[in-house]
Every structure is written in structure tokens, then in C-alpha cells.
C-alpha positions in Angstrom: 3.0 -8.8 -8.1 -0.7 -8.8 -6.5 -1.9 -10.8 -3.4 -3.9 -13.7 -4.5 -7.9 -12.6 -3.7 -6.7 -9.0 -2.9 -9.5 -8.0 -5.2 -12.3 -10.6 -4.3 -14.2 -8.4 -2.0 -14.5 -5.6 -4.6 -15.4 -8.0 -7.1 -11.9 -7.7 -8.9 -11.2 -11.6 -9.8 -7.5 -12.9 -9.8 -8.2 -13.7 -13.4 -8.8 -10.0 -14.2 -5.3 -8.9 -12.8 -3.9 -11.8 -14.7 -5.3 -10.4 -18.2 -3.7 -6.9 -17.2 -0.2 -8.8 -16.9 -0.5 -9.3 -13.2 1.3 -12.0 -11.2 -0.7 -13.4 -8.7 1.5 -14.9 -5.4 0.5 -15.4 -1.6 0.8 -12.3 0.9 4.4 -13.7 2.0 6.0 -13.6 -1.1 4.3 -9.9 -2.1 6.0 -8.7 1.4 9.1 -10.2 1.0 9.9 -9.0 -2.6 7.9 -5.9 -3.3 9.9 -2.5 -3.7 6.8 -0.4 -3.6 3.8 -1.5 -1.4 0.0 -0.3 -2.2 -2.3 -0.9 0.2 -6.0 1.2 0.9 -5.6 0.9 4.8 -1.9 2.2 6.6 0.4 -0.5 7.2 -0.3 -1.9 10.8 2.3 -2.2 14.0 3.6 -5.1 15.2 2.7 -7.0 12.2 2.9 -5.2 8.6 5.3 -2.9 9.1 8.1 -5.2 10.4 7.8 -7.2 7.3 8.6 -4.6 4.6 12.1 -4.7 2.8 14.3 -1.9 4.3 14.2 0.6 1.6 10.7 -0.3 0.6 8.1 2.5 -0.2 4.5 2.2 1.1 1.7 4.2 -0.4 -1.5 4.4 1.4 -4.1 6.2 3.3 -2.1 6.6 6.5 -3.8 9.5 8.1 -0.4 10.5 9.6 -2.2 13.1 12.3 -4.1 10.5 13.6 -1.5 7.7 13.5 1.8 9.2 14.4 2.9 5.8 15.9 2.4 4.5 12.7 4.5 7.1 11.0 7.3 6.3 13.7 7.6 3.0 12.9 7.7 3.2 9.4 10.3 5.7 9.8 12.4 3.2 12.1 12.0 0.4 9.6 13.4 2.2 6.8 10.3 2.9 4.8 9.2 5.6 2.7 5.7 6.4 3.1 3.3 7.9 0.8 -0.1 9.3 2.6 -2.6 9.7 -0.5 -5.0 11.4 2.2 -2.6 13.9 2.6 -2.8 14.8 -1.3 -4.8 18.0 -1.5 -8.3 17.6 -3.4 -8.1 20.6 -5.9 -8.2 20.9 -9.7 -4.5 20.8 -10.2 -4.2 17.7 -8.2 -7.1 15.5 -9.8 -5.0 13.2 -11.6 -3.7 12.2 -7.9 -7.0 12.3 -6.4 -7.2 8.9 -4.6 -11.1 8.5 -4.7 -10.9 8.5 -8.4 
């Protein structure tokens, strides 16, 4: 599932996602039904974090050293979080390089 209009600012129209097999839905459905949430920016406190399903996984740029309160809120919400910014940028990790 992908939120309708999510790729618009990056020049990726909904139809491109649909052609690739994605289902376009409204933002409420994305948060209510997703087990894994991929976001560029970290989920926000007081808004997005509380919308996660219990036991969901978040993959985004979290910057945990600068955003300790976000990490704590994710933990308290029962969300597993992967901080893409913490993956080392070395040759062995090229396949995981978030900038590619």
C-alpha cells in the first residue's frame, strides 16, 4: 500500500506505482493496516508514532542520537525501528546504502 500522492513531489505519479503493482490508498488506511512503514523522515511524536499498529516496524532516517525522544516514543508504542542513517557507508554495506 502506498499513500495517494506520496511520490508527487519526487515526480513519481500514482499511476507509476500502480503499474508496478502497488495499491494506492488514503493516509488513514496506510497507518491503520501497515505492518512495515517506510518513510524518508522519522515518524513524528504526538502524531504519527501514535498511529502505528502495535508491533509494526518503521524504516526511516531517524537520527537516534539527535532524536532520543522519538526513539523512546517508538519503543513505548511497541514499534521496532530501523534507522537508515545508522547503516555504515562502507563497501560491504553498499546494497543497504539508503542514498542509492
